[in-house]
C-alpha positions as CSV (number, residue, x, y, z in Angstrom):
1,M,84.3,129.1,90.6
2,R,87.7,129.0,88.9
3,V,88.5,125.7,90.6
4,R,85.1,124.2,89.5
5,G,85.6,125.5,86.0
6,L,89.1,124.1,85.6
7,V,88.2,120.7,87.1
8,A,85.1,120.5,84.9
9,A,87.1,121.4,81.8
10,Q,89.6,118.6,82.6
11,G,86.9,116.1,83.1
12,K,85.5,116.9,79.7
13,A,89.0,116.6,78.1
14,A,89.5,113.2,79.8
15,A,86.1,112.0,78.5
16,L,87.1,113.2,75.0
17,F,90.3,111.3,75.1
18,E,88.6,108.2,76.4
19,E,86.3,108.4,73.4
20,V,89.2,108.9,71.1
21,E,90.6,105.6,72.3
22,R,87.2,103.8,72.3
23,R,86.6,104.8,68.7
24,G,90.1,104.0,67.6
25,L,90.8,107.4,66.0
26,V,94.5,107.0,66.2
27,V,95.1,104.3,63.7
28,P,97.8,103.1,61.2
29,G,97.5,104.7,57.8
30,A,96.0,108.0,59.1
31,G,98.0,111.2,58.9
32,E,98.7,113.2,62.0
33,R,96.6,116.2,60.8
34,E,93.8,113.9,59.8
35,V,93.7,112.5,63.3
36,S,93.9,116.0,64.8
37,D,90.9,117.0,62.8
38,R,89.0,113.9,63.9
39,I,89.6,114.8,67.5
40,R,88.6,118.4,66.9
41,D,85.4,117.3,65.3
42,L,84.7,114.8,68.1
43,A,85.1,117.6,70.7
44,N,82.6,119.6,68.8
45,E,80.2,116.6,68.6
46,M,80.5,115.8,72.3
47,F,80.7,119.2,73.9
48,G,80.1,121.8,71.2
49,T,83.7,122.9,71.6
50,T,85.0,125.1,68.7
51,K,87.9,126.9,70.4
52,H,91.3,125.7,71.4
53,W,93.7,128.0,73.1
54,H,96.9,126.4,71.7
55,K,97.6,124.6,68.5
56,R,96.3,121.1,68.2
57,I,99.1,118.5,68.2
58,V,99.1,114.9,67.1
59,R,102.6,113.5,66.6
60,S,103.8,110.0,65.8
61,G,107.1,108.1,65.4
62,P,110.1,110.3,65.2
63,N,107.9,113.4,65.3
64,T,107.2,112.6,69.0
65,L,110.7,113.8,69.8
66,F,109.9,117.4,68.9
67,P,108.9,119.8,71.7
68,Y,105.8,121.9,71.5
69,R,107.2,124.9,69.6
70,E,108.5,122.8,66.7
71,N,106.3,122.1,63.6
72,P,107.5,118.9,62.0
73,P,105.9,117.9,58.6
74,D,102.8,115.8,58.6
75,R,103.5,112.1,59.0
76,V,101.4,109.0,58.4
77,I,101.0,106.8,61.5
78,G,102.6,103.3,61.1
79,A,101.5,99.9,62.1
80,D,104.0,99.5,64.9
81,D,104.1,103.0,66.1
82,I,103.7,105.4,69.0
83,A,101.7,108.7,68.9
84,F,100.6,111.4,71.3
85,A,97.9,114.0,71.2
86,D,98.2,117.4,73.0
87,F,95.0,119.5,73.0
88,G,93.9,122.7,74.7
89,P,90.1,122.8,74.3
90,I,88.2,125.7,75.9
91,F,85.1,124.6,77.8
92,E,82.9,127.6,78.9
93,E,85.9,129.9,78.8
94,Y,88.1,127.6,81.0
95,E,91.2,126.0,79.6
96,A,91.8,122.3,79.5
97,D,95.3,121.2,78.7
98,F,95.4,117.4,78.2
99,G,97.9,115.0,76.6
100,R,98.0,111.2,76.2
101,T,100.0,108.7,74.4
102,F,98.9,105.8,72.2
103,V,100.9,102.7,71.3
104,L,100.1,100.7,68.2
105,G,101.7,97.3,68.1
106,D,103.6,95.2,70.6
107,D,106.9,97.0,71.0
108,P,107.7,96.5,74.7
109,V,109.9,99.7,74.9
110,K,107.0,101.8,73.6
111,H,104.6,100.2,76.0
112,R,107.0,100.7,78.9
113,L,107.4,104.4,78.0
114,R,103.6,104.9,78.0
115,E,103.3,103.3,81.4
116,D,106.2,105.3,82.8
117,L,104.6,108.6,81.6
118,A,101.7,108.1,84.0
119,A,104.0,106.8,86.8
120,I,106.3,109.8,86.5
121,F,103.4,112.2,86.4
122,A,102.0,110.7,89.7
123,A,105.4,110.8,91.3
124,G,105.8,114.5,90.3
125,R,102.4,115.3,91.8
126,R,103.4,113.5,95.0
127,A,106.6,115.7,95.2
128,F,104.5,118.8,94.7
129,E,102.0,117.7,97.5
130,A,104.8,116.8,99.9
131,D,106.6,120.2,99.7
132,P,104.5,123.3,100.6
133,D,107.2,125.6,99.4
134,I,108.2,123.8,96.2
135,T,109.5,126.1,93.4
136,G,109.2,125.5,89.7
137,A,112.9,124.8,89.6
138,R,112.6,122.1,92.3
139,L,109.7,120.4,90.6
140,Y,111.4,120.5,87.2
141,A,114.6,118.9,88.8
142,E,112.5,116.2,90.3
143,V,110.7,115.3,87.1
144,A,114.1,115.2,85.3
145,R,115.5,112.9,88.0
146,L,112.5,110.6,87.8
147,A,112.8,110.5,84.0
148,A,116.5,109.7,84.1
149,E,116.0,107.0,86.8
150,A,113.5,105.3,84.5
151,G,115.9,105.5,81.6
152,W,114.4,108.4,79.6
153,A,115.3,112.0,78.8
154,L,113.0,115.0,79.0
155,G,111.9,116.2,75.6
156,G,111.1,119.9,76.4
157,W,112.5,122.9,78.1
158,H,109.8,122.9,80.8
159,A,107.6,120.4,82.6
160,G,104.4,122.5,83.0
161,H,102.8,125.9,83.2
162,L,100.1,128.0,84.7
163,V,96.5,127.4,83.6
164,G,93.3,129.5,83.9
165,E,90.6,131.3,82.0
166,F,93.0,132.5,79.2
167,P,96.1,131.1,77.5
168,H,98.9,130.7,80.0
169,E,101.3,132.9,78.0
170,T,99.2,136.0,79.0
171,I,98.5,135.1,82.7
172,D,101.8,136.3,84.1
173,G,104.2,138.9,82.7
174,A,107.3,137.0,83.7
175,K,107.8,134.0,81.4
176,T,109.9,131.9,83.8
177,D,107.4,132.5,86.6
178,S,104.7,130.9,84.5
179,Y,106.5,127.6,83.8
180,V,107.8,124.6,85.7
181,V,111.4,125.3,84.5
182,S,114.9,125.1,85.9
183,D,115.3,128.9,86.5
184,N,111.9,129.4,88.1
185,V,112.9,130.0,91.8
186,H,109.4,131.2,92.8
187,P,107.1,129.2,95.0
188,M,104.4,127.5,92.9
189,R,101.8,128.0,95.7
190,R,101.2,131.7,95.3
191,T,98.7,134.2,94.0
192,D,99.0,135.9,90.6
193,R,99.0,139.7,90.1
194,A,95.2,139.8,90.3
195,G,95.3,138.1,93.8
196,R,94.0,134.8,92.5
197,R,95.5,131.5,93.5
198,C,97.8,130.0,90.8
199,H,96.9,126.7,89.3
200,W,99.3,124.5,87.4
201,I,99.5,121.9,84.6
202,L,102.2,119.3,84.9
203,E,103.4,117.9,81.6
204,V,105.8,115.0,81.1
205,H,107.4,114.6,77.7
206,L,109.8,111.6,77.7
207,V,112.0,110.6,74.9
208,H,113.9,107.5,74.0
209,E,117.1,108.7,72.4
210,R,118.7,106.1,70.2
211,K,122.1,107.3,69.4
212,G,123.0,107.2,65.7
213,T,126.1,107.3,63.6
214,E,128.2,110.4,63.0
215,G,126.2,113.2,61.5
216,A,122.8,112.0,62.9
217,E,120.5,114.7,63.9
218,G,117.8,114.9,66.6
219,V,117.2,115.7,70.2
220,D,120.6,116.0,71.9
221,G,122.1,113.9,69.0
222,A,119.4,111.3,68.9
223,D,118.9,109.4,65.7
224,R,115.4,110.4,64.4
225,A,115.2,107.1,62.5
226,G,115.1,105.2,65.8
227,G,114.2,107.6,68.6
228,F,110.7,108.3,69.8
229,G,108.8,109.9,72.7
230,G,105.6,110.1,74.6
231,F,103.5,112.7,76.4
232,Y,101.3,113.0,79.4
233,E,99.6,116.2,80.7
234,Q,96.9,117.3,83.0
235,L,96.2,119.4,86.1
236,L,98.8,119.2,88.8
237,D,97.3,120.8,91.9
238,L,93.6,120.1,91.3
239,A,91.9,116.7,90.9
């Protein structure tokens, strides 16, 4: 039942984001919070969803460099921009955690980043499937390697987390055990404290770090006037 619930929740989240793109909700001239509210309202319209287990995120331009925990000021989306949405709607008490990136305009670097997000996610999933004993640390290292090989950096401190009926922060007592992170040496294929099989989200946050002049601030010294990022997230071990 848990597997069916998680897969069904992701299917609804995927349908939601497809409708977001079809309706063109991510458009130049709209503020990030405005777009976030539009997606929230669309989820309610399509599925009657009113609960989200984590904060609703829409970020654009230099704000796409920020990891989840940061709260950059609201920004108006530009005409030649990049934006991503990261939502955690709850469907019938099961979490979905889903993220996609939208490119506005013809910038080839932004389009390449969007394409690489899906490719690196797929390669990360293949690495997980190929190694029955893979740990969170090994998968994180592989995602970081894939990102660097494609010419990007990772934008966050982890590359995924547990998922279930409740927010992943409360599923497991040990923080590192709950995340795809460099110091998680535990096998990802395991059971939780309640004896249930663990299921995982893989998230890929890539950033294009454009180095600035002396005094520039940003992710690892990136110039926020020129840098940007993208995001892709969904279930890792269930399809």
